[in-house]
N, C-alpha and C positions, 0 to 999 in steps of 0.2 A: 404235507403241504409242499407244492412245487416251488422251488426257489427260482427267481428270475435274476439274471446277471445284470440287469439294468436298473435295479432298485438301490436306494441308499441303505446304509447300515443302520439298523434300528437300535436306539439307545434309550434305556429307561432310567430316570433319575429318582432314586429312592432316598428320601430325606425326611427329617423332622420339620414341622412347621416353623420352629424357632430358627432354623438355618436357612430360611428363604433368601435373605440378601446374598449370601455367598453362593448358593445354588443357582440363583437367578443370573449372577454374573457368569458362572460356568456355562449355563444354558445358552446365553447369548454368544459366547465365544464358539461353542460347538456348532450352533446353527450357522454361524458365519463361514464354516468350513465348506458348506455346500454339498458334501457327500454323506451327511449324517441326517437321519430323521430322529429328532430328540423328543422324548415324551416327558413333559412336565405338567403336573396336574392343573396348575392355574392357567396354563396355555391350551391344554388339550381337552379338559373336561368341559362340556357344554351344560348350560342350565337345564335341569330336568333329567340328566343322565344318572344312572345308578352308580354310586361311588365304587362299591366293592366289585361289581361286575366289570366296569370299564378298566379299573386298575389291574385286576386279574387277567383280563384279556390282553392288556398292554404288556404285562410281564411275560405272558405265554408267547407273544409274538416278538418279543425283544431278542436281539442278537447278543446284547451286552447290557448288564445292569450295573450302574455306578452307584454304590452304596455310600452315602455321606454319613460319616461318623463324627460325633461331637459329644461334649458333656450333656447336650440337650437330648441326644437320641440314644446313647448307650444305656443309660440307667432309667430312661423314661418309659413308663407304662402306657399302654394304649395302642392306637392304630399302627404306629411305626413298627412295633414288635410283631403284630399280625402280618403286616406287609412283608417284613423281613423273613418270617417263617415261610410264607408263600414263595418268596424268591429262592430260599434254600431248597424247597421241595422241587422247584423247576430245575435248579442247578443239578440235583441228583439225577435228572433224566438226560443230562448233556453228556456227550462222549468224554472219555477221560482225557485230560490235557486241554480241553477247550477253554478259552478265555471267556467266561460268562459273567462272573462276579468280580468287580474291581473295587475294593474298599478304598475310600478317600477320607483321610482324617482332616477335619476342618480346624481342629485345635488339638491341644495336647490332652488326649483322652485315651483310656485303655481300649484295646481291641477286644470285642466280644469273643468268647471262647469258640463259638461256632464259626467265626470268620478268620481264625488264626491260620488256617491252612492256606489262605491266599495272601500273597504279598500286597501290602497296602502302600499308598503314596501320601506323603504329607503335603497338603494344600495350604500350608502356612509356614513361616510368616509371609507377609505380603511380598517381600522382596524375593521370595523363592517360588512364587506362584507361576511365573513364566516357565521356569524349569519343570515344575510339577505338571503344568499343563502339557508340555511337550512329551513328558513320560506317559501321560494318559493317552495322547494321540498315538504314540508308538504302539500301545496295546490295542487300540481300536483299529489301527491299520493292519496289525497282525491278524486280528480276528476277521477283518474284511477279506484279507488275502486267502485265509483258509476257507472262507465261504465263496470265494470266486467273485467278490464284488469289487467294483471300481472305487478308487479313492480320489478320483478326479472331480473337481467342481464342474457340474454340467454347464453352468453359465460360462466358465472360463474355457471349457473345451469347445463350446459353440463359438465363442469369440475367436479362439485359435483357428478353428476350421474356416470360419468366415474370413479371417485375415489371410490365411493361406490361399483361399479361393480368389480373394481380391488381388493378391500378389501374382497369382498365376495368370489371371485375366490381364492385369497391367503389363506383365512380361510379354504376353502374347500380343497385346496391342502395340507395345513398344517395338517388338520384333517386326510386326507388320508395317508400322510407320517407318522404321529404319530401312526396310527393304524397298518401300515405295520411294523414299528419299534417295536411296542408292540408284534405283532404276531411273528416277527423274534426272539425277546428275549425270548418269551415263549418257543420256540423250542430249542434255543441255550444255554439258561442259565443253564439247568441241565448238558449239556455236558461240559460247561466251568467250572462249579464248580467241576466236576469229575476230569478234567485235572489239575486244581489248587491243589486239594487235593493230587493227585499222585505226582505232582511236589514238593509240600511242604514236603511230607514224604521222598522223595528221597533226598532232600537237607538236611533235618534234620539228615538222616542217614550218609551222607557224612561228615557233620560238627562234628557229634559225634565221628565218626571214626578218623577224623583228630585230634580232641582234645585228644583222648586216645593215639594216636601215639606220639603227642607232649609231653604229660605227661610222657610217657615212656622214651623218649629221655632226658627230663629234669632230670629225676631221675638218669640216668646213667652218666651224666656229672657233674663236680664240680660246686657248686653254684657260680654265678658271684657276684661281688660287687653290692650292691643296687644302682639302678639308680633313681635319683630324677626326677619326672615328671615336665616338665616346665609349667609355668602358661599358661592357655588356651589350653593346649594339650588335656585335657579331652573333652573339648567342640568340638574340631576339629576332634576327633576320632569318626567315625560312630559306631552305635550299631545296629547289624542286628536283634537281638532277645534278649528277657529277660531271655531265658533259659541258664543256666550256660554252657551247653555243646556247645552252638553256639556262644560264644564270640570269636571275631577275635583275632588271635595271632598278637601281636605288632611286627612290623619289627624293627630290631636293628639298621638300618641305620640312620645316622644323630643324634644320641643321644648326648646330651650335658653334659659333666662331669663338676661338680662344684669343683674348686680348693679351698684352704682355704679362699681366699678372694672373693668367689662366691657371697656372699650377696652384696658386693660393686659393682660387675659386673652387678647384676640385677638392682640395683638402677640406675647405669649409663645408662643401656639399656632403662629403663623407661623414664629417663629424655630426652635421645636422641629421642625416639619415640614421646614424648610430644612436643619437639621443632619442629620436622618435621611436626607433626599434626597441630600445631598452625600456622606454616608457610604456610601450604596447605590451611587452612581455610582463612587466611588473603588474600592470592592471589586469592582465588576463591569465596570470599564473594560477593553476588549479589549487584549491585549498587542500592541505594535507595536515596530518597530525591532529585529528579532532580530539578535543578534551574529553576525558571520561566522565566529567560531571554531568549531572542530569540536564537534558535540554528540554525546554518547554516551548515548542514552536507556537507562533501566533496563528490562530485559526483565521484564515482569510474568508471574507464574506463574498468574495467573487473570485473567479478563476483568472482575471485579467491583471497582468503586471506590466509596469512601464519601466523600461531600462534605457539609460542614455547610451547610444552607440559610441563605441570608441573610434576616433578618427584614425584612419590608416594612411600615412603619407604616401604620395604617389611618386616620390623620387625614385629613380632607378636604383639608388644605393640602399633603400630601406630593407633590412633583413625581413624575410618572409616568415611569419609565425607558423607553427605546425598546423597543417590543414585539418587534422583529425579533431582539433579542439576549437569549436566555434566560439564566438564571443558570448560569454555566459550572460543570461538574462535573469537567472535566479541564483540563490545561494542556500546554504544549509539553514534550515528554519523556514524556508518558503513553503507555503501550502496552497492548495486549491481545493475546491469543493465540487464533488460530482453532482450534476443536476438531477440525476435519476433517483438517487437514494440518500443524498446529503452526506455521503462519506467524505471525510477530510483525507486528502492525500498529501504525503510529505515528499520533498524533493531530494533526490540522491544524485550528486553531480558526476560527470564523466571522470573516470580515472582508472588506474590499475589497482588491484588489491590481491592479496594472497588468499587463495581458496583451498580448502582442505586442511588436513592435519596429519602429523606423523602418528602412527598407531601407538608407538611407545609413549609419546607425550599424552595421548588420550588415555592410555592404560594407567599412567601415573596419576592422572586427574581422577580417574574412577576409583583407584585404590585409596584415595583420601577418605572415601565415604563407605566403602564396602570391601569385603575380603575375597569375594568369589569372582572378581573381574577376570576376563579372558581377552587376550590381545586380539584374537580373531573377531571379536565384536567390532573392532574399529578399523580393520584393514581396508574397508570400502571408502575411508576418508583419505587414503593415500593415492599418489604422493601430493604434498603441498605444491601448488603451482600458481604461476602468475596469470591473472585474467584481466583483460581490459574490457570495460563496459561503457557504453554510451550513457548519457544522462537519462534518468527515468523518474517517474512518480510511482509511489507505492502507498497502499492504504495505511493510514496511521493505526488502525485497529483491525481485528478480525471482523468479517461481515456478521452482522447481528440478526437475530430472529426477525426484528421489525423490518430491517432492510430487505431481507430475503423474501418476506411476505409480499413486498411491493412487486417483485418480479413474478411471484406466483399469481398475484391478482391481475397482472398484465398478460397472463397466459403464456409467458416465455420461460417459466421454470416449473418443474414438478415439485410438489410439496416434499418435505423431508420424509425419509423412510419411516420415521416414528415421530410422534409429537412429544415423546418423553425424553428426559435426560437420565443419567444414572440413578439419581435419587428423586427426581421430580416427575411424577406421572403426567402432569400437565405443564409442559415446558414451552414448546412452540405454539404460538397463538395465544399465550397467556401474557397480558400486558405487564405482569410482574417481572417477566423475563425478557422484555423487549430489547434491552441493551446487553443481553448475554449472547455469546457466539452461537450461531446456528450450527447444529450437529445433525448426524444421520444424513449427510449429503455426500453423494459419490463424486468422483473426479469429473464425470460428465455433467452432473448438476452444477458443480462449481464453475466449470468452463462456460456453461450456458448463461449463468448469472453474470459473469464478467463481460461476456459478449453483449448481453442486454444493456449494459451500461453505455456502450458505444464509444466513439472516439479512439478506437484501437485498443480498448481495455481488454485485458486477458489475465490469465494466471501468470504470476511472475515465473521467470526461469529459475532454475536452482541457483545459478550464479547471482542473479539479481537478489533473490531472497537472502543468500548468505552475506552479500555485501551490505544490504540494508540492515542486517542484524549485527554484524561485527565490525563494519567500517574498514579502514585501510591500515589499522595498527595491529592486526592479527590478534585481537582480544578473544578470550575464551567464551565470554558471555556477552550479551548485548550491553550490559552496564560496565563491563571491564573484566578484570581477572580475579576479583574477590569472589569467595565462595557464595553460592546461592543461600538466601534466607527468606523467611516468609514475608518480609517487607518489600521484596523485589519481584516476586512472581508467585503464581499459584501452582504448586508442585507437591510431590511426595505425599499425596492424599491428605494434606493438612486440612484443606477445606472439604474434600471428599466429592467434589463436583465442580462444574464450571463456575466462574465468577463473571461479573459484568466486565465488559471490555474497558481497557484504560484504567483499571482499578489499581495498577501498580506503576505510577509515573516514575518512581525512583529506578525502575528497571528498564527505562526506555533505551533504545539503541542510539548510536551517535547522530542519527538523522531525525530522531523524535518519533520512531515507530514503537508502539506499545505491544506487550504480550508476545514478543517474538521468542520468548522462552516460557514454556508452561501453558496452562489453560487448555488449549486444544492443539493437537497436531494440525499442520496446515498443508493442504494439497499444493504442489507446484506443477509447472508445465511438464517437466522432463520425465521420460521413461527412466526406470531404475535399472542400472547395471552396476554390480558391485565393483567391477574393474574398469569402469568408464574413465576415471581420472587418468589412468596410466596411458590411455590412447591419445590424450590431448597434447602432452608435452608442455613446455613453458610458452608464455606469451600468447595464450589463446585470446581470441577477440569475440565477444558476444556469443559464447557457446549456447547452443539450443538443446544439448543433451543428445543421447544416442537415438537412432531411428526406430528402435524397438527395445523391449526389455521385459523383465519379469513382473513389472507392475509400474505404477507411477510413484514418484518420490513424495515422501512426507517429511516435513521439517519442523523443528522447534520443540518437540516433546509436548506432553499434556499434563493435566492436573494430577495424575496418578504416578508420573514418572519420577525416578530418583535423580540425583544431581548429575550423573554422567550422561543422561539422555536429554538434558536441556542445554547442552553446549551448542554453540552456533554452528559448529562444523559437523555435528552429528547427523547421520542420514538414516532413513528408513524407507521402506517401500510397501505398497499395499495394492490389492486388486482394484483397478479404476472403477469397476461396476459396483463395488461394495461400499457400504457406509457403516459408520459406527458411532457410538455415543461420545467418543472423545476426538472426533475428526471434524475440522472446519476448514476455513480458507480465508485469504485476502486477495485483492487484485492489484495489478500494476499496469502501467502503460508507458511507452516511450514518448519523448518530446516529438512533435510533428516532424522536425527536420531529420530525426533518426528513424522514423517509422518507414517500413517498406510495404 
């Protein structure tokens, strides 16, 4: 049979029927790689096909056979033994040293004598599955290399090539535009300078004539009493030119005369302005130091709020407040409701906060719960840095199945990639799970949904998500610094699948957002680069993430993650075109005055 270099590596999953749940999970992960063609009987066998014939054909065509071993299959009589004998017969026909059979132990069981010549991998306990899965991928990559097959995801490769082509065309268009602009300026610049020179000469002549006329009139009238210039008046007076003849003539209107007790009046004016200024600052100082106790914000029935504007004195002496902080109209606990899907959004005020974490601190937190922690897992959280964010709204919960279905019905969103969850075959579209987070949505799906909501709604930036989760006091988890437990979040496979949104109010963030730890990983706007934080420095303002990266950022951890992966500073990345059964999202938007 002639091999083609553009085909995927063919993998056959040999297993006992009792091991379906674990093998199904492995099947889904392998399929998500993109460069593997995985054969699983319940997915590949069609009604009416002959069982023995199709399985034997699949084994013969396979490049690698993953043999799942467990207490169910090792000592079990029946078809699994027949299937295993056929696999061993095919293995005898393979070249010496070829990786064809990869034994995978699903639990603590003895390895059959006929399989002891091949190194096995333990796919248990659950906290070791990630490591075991990577070992399996290493063997599959080695087998693909020896067969001359690519291990690149075709969809990702297509996306990369398309991005390169777009970048090339954009560069060519920019170069063409720059050249046209340069040629235009080369022609127009001499004309512009000539016009400017003539305009300047005409203006100077007018100003000189006006100054001479004013000097003549001043010489003819009696000299007025000297007027004392008020403080700050000179700074507020514009200067058009340094040439004496072009100084503007001061208008006599609104001059302030000083009576004999004028000094006392000035002191009184300064005190009055100071009092108004201090009162303004006290009323408008941003809230900090949020309590770690549970916040249950009031759900607003309308998105309209009324705030009493703070009077700003017009006296020249009034201290000017920082222009970057407008008069707040909302506070922590304020909510508004999206008209499209009924989502409640919570308010996050403008302020600075510390983003990121020291890898040693994250390592120490991880070592509280497991012994195999590695510092390299956390270096993408470094360094901790100060970030300023404008005020924004963020969804109180993850977007639900029922909400997402509204966008699908409106023709603005594609349905999820699967209607199942990890354990529920009928999940999306089933009213029993209306209030559960939607899963199997890609980054593109999530972006389309947020845009459908309108009013500038979009996926939150990574900085917005982290601030909404941990507040301004550098807490480890949304609820504070105490260790996770089953009353605060859905994690550690305690439930074994998603739960309804908002099911853990005790685990709410400082601003009243639910499920920002556990349940499902959440897409955010930014591209993922492990070293991006090091490029920002301190005092970043409204960062939007790098211009490109290895994938899009995921935040918050999911129902199957351990304690270390549900920290608010923990980061991960995934291919934006892919979806999975533990990935969902929520939306955010800026206040209108901050939107661009």
